[in-house]
Structures are given as C-alpha cells and as structure tokens.
N, C-alpha and C positions, 0 to 999 in steps of 0.2 A: 411401681417401675417410673425410672425418670426419662426425664425427654432432656436432648444438651442442644439448645438454638443458642447461636450467639446474632444475637438484635442489635447489636453496635451501630449504631448511623453513617455512613457513609453515603456524602456524595446528595444531597439533593433528596435527605430520608429516608436512601434509600443501602440498601445491609449488605454490599456489591461480597464482600465476602461468603456470602452464601449463597447468594445468586449465582458468581464465577464456583462452587461450587455445583450445585447443578445443574446449571449446562455444561461441566464438565460428565458427570454423573451420568444424565439420561444425550447423549449428547448423539445417540444413536435415533431414540423416541424425535429426538428436537427433526433432526433431519429428515427422518419419512413424513413430519408431520407437515413442513416445511414443503416438502416435497408437494403435500396432496394440496396443497395452500394457492401453491403457483399455477397450479390448473384453471383457474377462472380467473385471476387478475391480471386487467390490460399491462404491458410493457410498462407505458410511463407512469404506473403507483408498484414497480418495482422496486422502489430506493424503501421503500414504506413500512414499516413494521410489521409486524401481522399476529394475531391475536393463535397460536396454537392449542389445540389441548393434546393431552396423554394423558392414560390411563391411568384412574385411578388407584392398580394393584404397581403397578413399579412403577411410583412415587412414597414408598411410604419411607417415612422418617422413620432411619432405624432408635430404639435405643436399649436400655442397659437395666438391667432385671437381679433379681436375688431366684434361684433355681430350689425350690424345698427338696427335690431327688421321692423318688420310691411313690408311694401310691398312697395317694394323702381320700379320708371319705370329712369332707366340711357338713355341721347341720348349721347354714345363716340360722341370726335368731328373727320371731316372727312368723315362724313358718309355723302356723296350726292344722293345715291340711293338707297336704299335701304331702308323702312318702317318695324311697327313691321305689320306682316303677312305673310312677301313675301315668296314668293317661290323662293329658288337658285341654279339653277343648279347645277347637283354634275360636279365637275371638269373631263375632260377625263386623262386616266391615260400616262403616261412619258408609251418612248420605254426603257422597260427593255433586260437585252442579257441573261437573266434564262431561264431552261427550260420547269419550273412548269407553268400551269396554274393558270393568276391572278384570287384573289376572287373579289367578285365584294359588298363587306362586306367594306363601311363606316365606320368601328370602328373602331378607333386603338389599338394596343395592347402594354404590354411591357415585352417582354423576363421577364425567372424568375431568382430571385438572386441567383449569385452564389459566394460561398466562398470555404477556403479551411480548414478544420479541419487540427490542428496539433496532429503529433504519441499519444501524450498526451491526448487531447482530444478527440479523436475520439476512443482510449482505452478504457476510462471513459465511453460516453454515452454503449461501447459495454457491458461493462460484470457489469453497472448500477443494469442490474435488479436480477447478479444473486448473487447466494452464495451454502458454502459448506450446505448439510440440513443438521440440529441436532447440528450443532454443539457444543451442552455441555452439559453435559454429566446433566441426572437428576436424576443422584445418589453424582454429583458433586455438586452439586446447597445446597446440609442441611452440607456442612462438609468446612471447608474453610481452608487452609497450610498457616502457614507464614514460613520468610527464614528472618534474619537477616543482616541490611544492614546496612552500615557509617552513621551516623547523624551528627557529627562535634564535639564536645569535650564539658565537662561537669566537674565540682569543683569534684565534686565526684563521687568515686571507688572503684575497689579491685587492689590491686598493681600489677597486673598483666595487668590491664591496660593501667597505665600509659605512655602518652604520655611522651617521653625523650626532645624532643625536642620540642617541645610547652612548656613546667613546664621550662624549661633553659631561653627561650625566656621569659616567665614571669618573670619569676626571676633575667632577668637584668635588664630587665625594671624597676623593682620595685623597685631596691638599684640606678640604674639611676635615677631616680622618687626623693627616699626620699633623699640620698644624696647632691642632687642638689644643692640648697642653701646652704651647711656645704664646700665644695668643693670649693666652688666662693671666699667664705669667706676666706677659705686655699691658694686662690694661689696667693691671695689676698694678705694673711696676710705676705707669705716668700716671695713677693715678695718688700712689703715695707722693710723684714726686710733684705734681701739681702741690699739694697739699701740704709741702715742706716747702713751696715757693708765693705760695699766701701766708702763710708765718712767719717768711719776711726772715726765709734762712739767707744766707749769705750764699754767689754763686760759686764759692769755691769750698762750701763746704764736705769733708767729706765724705758722709751720705747720698750730700746735691753729684756733686762726682759721678761715684759709683754708681744711684741709679740711668746719670746718663750712659754711662757705659752701658750698662742693661740690658736698655729702649732700645742703643746703636745696635747691641748683640744681635739682641731677639728682632727685631724688622730687619736685620740682615738672615736670620736666620729663617723666617717667611718667604722672603722674598728669594730663595734661594731654590727654594719650591717651587719644582719647574711644572710648569699650567698646561702641561699630556706628558702624559710617558708611554710607554709602546707596550705598557703594562696595562693601561688603559681602554688602548683600541676592540672595534665588536664590529664584526663582523657580522652579516647575513647569512645565514644561515639556508640552504637549501639540499631537501635530498633526493631522490628518487621514488617515486610510490608507483606499483601496478597502476595501469592504469583500466581501468572492468572493459572489459569486451565483450560483453552479448545486451548493447545497446541496440537496438530494434525497432524496425517503420514500421508502421500496421497501411497496405493499401488497402481502399473499402470504392470498389467499384458497382456504382450502380446505374441500368437500364434504364434511362425516363422515356422510351419512347411510346409512339400512339399504341401501341400493341400495351402494354402495359397499362389497364387502370389503374382506376381508384385506388383499388381492392392491393389489388398488386404493388400496386406501388408504398399503400400502408404497411402490409405485411412485409415488404424488403425495408421500409425505416424503422420501422420496432424490430429486427432484427440487426441490423446496422446500430442501433440503441443502444441494446444491450448487448452486443460486441464493445461497444463503446466505455460503455460503462463499466463492465468487463475489467478492458486492457487501461485504463486507468484506474484503476481498485486496485487489480494485480501489480501493475508491474509505475512507478514510478518516473524513470527515465525510457520513454517510447515517446517517438512522436508516431502520426495517425495523420493521412493524408485523404483526401478527398475527391473522388471522380467521378463526374455527370459523364452517362454518353447517348447520341440519337446517333442523328447523320454521323456528329463531329460528337468530340468530344472534353471536354476540359476538367482542368482546377479546381476547387471553390470551394467554400471555408464552410465549418462544420456548420453555421445558421444555414446559407442559401442550399447545401447537400440535403437536410432532411424540409427543408420550406419553399424552397420553388417549386412553378407551378410550370418550366418550361420542356416544352416534348416535341416530337419531331418520329422522323425516320429513325429503321434501326440496322446500324454497321456497327460491331460490339467491335471489332478490330482496330478502328478509333482510342477507342480508352486503351487496349495491348502495347499499342505503337507509343501510349504518352505515356500508361508505364511505363514501357520499356526505356526513350529517355529520360525520366528525371530516376528511376533511376539508376542509372550512366552520370550524371547530371550531380547528383548529387550526395549519392545513399552508395556510393559504387568503392573500390578500394578493398573489400574485401573489412572489410569494419563496421558491416550493416547487416545484424540478420533481417532481411525485406518477407513479411509475407500481405499475403493479399487474399484479400475476403469480396467474392462476386457475386451478386443477387442480379440476378434476370427473370421473364416469364420463356426465352430459349426461346424465343423468335425471332430466326435472324436470315439472314439471303445463305444462301445456297452456300456459293461461290465462296462469301466472306467467311464462313464455322468454318470451309477446308481452313483461307485463311490465317484464320483464329490459330487452328489445332496447329498449325504448321511452327506458329509464332510460338507459341507453347511450350512443345515438345524441343525448338531449336533453340530457342533466344529466353524467353523468363524462363521456363523451371531453373536452367545451371544457375542464376539469382538469388535463385530467393528459399526459402527453408518450409516454407509450407504456402497451397493455395488451396483454396477452398472457393470451393462455385457449389449458388446454392437456386435450383430454379423452384421459379412460383411456378403452380400450372397442377387445374384439377384435371384435364386431360395427360390425352400421349406425352409420352418424352416428344420436343422436337428435337431438328434439325444438329441445334449446340451440342443439346445433350452428346448424341449420337457423336457427336466426330470431340467429342470430351471425355468420353468415355474411353478412349482406346489413350490419353494420356497416359493413364496408370500403366500398361506396361514399358512403357520410358525410363518413367518416375515414379516414383512409388511415394513419393510426401503428396501428391496428388488427393485430392477428397472432392468426390461430388456425396449432395444430399438433395432431397426433392423437398417442399412443402407446399402441402395444397391446403390446407386454411390456419389460418392465424395461431392451434391451438399446437400445430405444429414446430413451433417454431426451438419452445426449450426444446425438448426431446432429440431436436437436430442438431442446437446450437451445442448441446451434451452432448452430442456426440460426434460431434468435428474437434471438438474442444478438451476431451476427457484426458483424465492426466496417460504421459504411453510409460509405461513400464520401465522399466528399469534395465 
C-alpha cells in the first residue's frame, strides 16, 4: 500500500497546497464544525481562529494498492499455536489508575481529527452563505453610466490633450535615429581634418578642401532635421468605462434610551459589531452611517456609537427623521442602494410608534433596498413591534426578528442576511 502526500513547504513552513485541498474536500464537515464552535463564543472574539474537530472516519487519506483478486488463504510465519477456526480468549485488561468504569468492548477506536482554522479561514466559512439582499436595483439594470478613464496615449487628438513630455521624448528619439549616421560621418570627417591640419597640410590641399565641404554638408543636413514633427505628437487618450452601480450604504440605528439597560445595549452592540464585520468583509465599496437616538437622534462615528454612555427618553421617530434627511442629502439620486438595520427594545410612546410606521410606509421604505428591525426584549412584543408588523403588508423588503438572549444573535443575523434564491 502506498500513500502519496505532498510535503513541500510553502509559507511559514506550512503545506499550503495540502491545506487548501483538505478544506475543499471536507467543506461540509468544516462548516458544521464552525457552526458548533460559534454558539458559545463571544462576539468580540468572532475574528479569531478556532479549533474544529472532524470525525476521523471522514478524513481517511486516499491510498493506492494492488489487489490480488480471488480468494487467498495465507499462513503467516511463526504461527505454531493456532489454526483456522480456533477460538482465541480475550486478553485480560491491565490495571489502570482512572476513575471511570472500564468498557467490555474489544473494538478499537480513534479520536476525532482536530485542526485549527486561521482567522481568515474561519471568517470565510462563517460569512460564506450571507449577503445583502436585493443588492442591485432593478431600475438600474437597464441603464448604464460611464466615466472617463485614462488609457495611455494616441497619435491623434485635440490640441488641449497634447502630452508635452511624451511628444518631446518622441521627437528626441526621432532626431537621434534619423541623424545617427550623418553625425557619425561628421565626427569622423572633423577628426580627419584636424589631423591633416595638425600635420601641416596646406589649406588649399585637395583633401582638406574636400573634408571642409563634407563637414559643411553634414552640418547642413543635421540642421535640416526638424526639432519636432507632427509624427512626434502624442495625445492623452481617455476611454469611457461602465461605472459600477452597486454602491451601497448601511444605516445602523440603535436605541440608547433609559429603557435600554446595559445588557440590552450590549446585545445591540454585539449585533451591530457582527453586522459591521460582515459588511466590511463582504463588500469593498460600502459606507456605514451610525445613528444613536433617545429623545433626539444624532449621527456619530464608530467609536462613539459603540462606547458612548449617553442616555435619555425614547422618541424613535427622531432617528427616522434623521435617516430620511441623510438619505435625501447625501445618498439620493438613484445611484445608492440604502440598507437600514435598527435595534431597540420596542418601548416607545404610543403616538410616536404610529408616526414611525407612517414614516416607514410612506417615506423611507420606497428609498431603501432592505430594512431590518431587531427587537431586544425577553417579554411580550412592545408597541413599536405591533406597529412595525403592519409594514410588510405594504413593503415586502422589510424584515423583523426578536432577540431574547445573546445566544439568539447568530441565528437572527443569519436569518436576516441569508442569501436570497436566484
């Protein structure tokens, strides 16, 4: 039996080829192991690697061997005690020092295969089947915008696009190439003339006169080469390329009112941290806007959004008004895909909850691609939930989920941002 294993070292003494092949081969088992591993870990440790285990029966290495074929009976050398069909007594167990009870099974087993996923590998498996829903707007698929982009140089164009440096460089190269042979003959003639004059040859010597005429002719020929020719001109070339229309902005709205205790705020922070990591990892060109609100809403940076201790009453509509204002001022015009994720305990003034529903249905939902609302409470749904539950009747791209404990963050997140069927 022969085992073929690639042991070539690549990158910090690791066999990268074997590792990538292993990850592709056991992708299903590894994803299940990652799912089990993340259930008990903190959201702040989400970017770390993880040790995962796979049943050893699933990781047997392929082997090649030669089959004899047919039925073979083999007598091994050194057997003087047993013959075919004899019964062999089970050997007595040794005296162990463990506290557990000894098993009576004579079958041997192997431990699960355990290996460590790197940070990048762990994050790839965790976010593999997630995406922002409805990423490309339907009204943008029929129209294409173009933007100019530099594409080298061309021999024709308008005078305003002349590239002076490239044109002078081409002219210099042309003069050197065209006058190279004449310049060489000129240097030789001048050197020979100087040698004759130094040797005392008279000025009326036929050879001296001939060399002077040749030098004058070559000088005239070199001066006749134009300094710059229309052939030398180079123009900056610009072409139009399709402009990507899938730019997106994510709005993160978090309730920081007095009814949101520290535990609920911590749960909301964990949800937004996970969302933030997901967006930054999956999409390169995406902007994130953070909005905190109590009785008043304000746009803040990432650090203040996650760590500020400001609190107050609850007026959720203030955040929706600010959201609508930012969309109109900075992300309007139909070229942005806007997404909103809102986290709250659902406790709000009754009249304000009705206003929130009206703002969503009539003003905000037509401007966004996807809106998710996460209610963090261990009790019955609050009045904001009851009002928001009516929004899907008017707009299908609105989703709601409830988080009771921090353990619900992962399943809720994956349910909200799972890949949509094509």
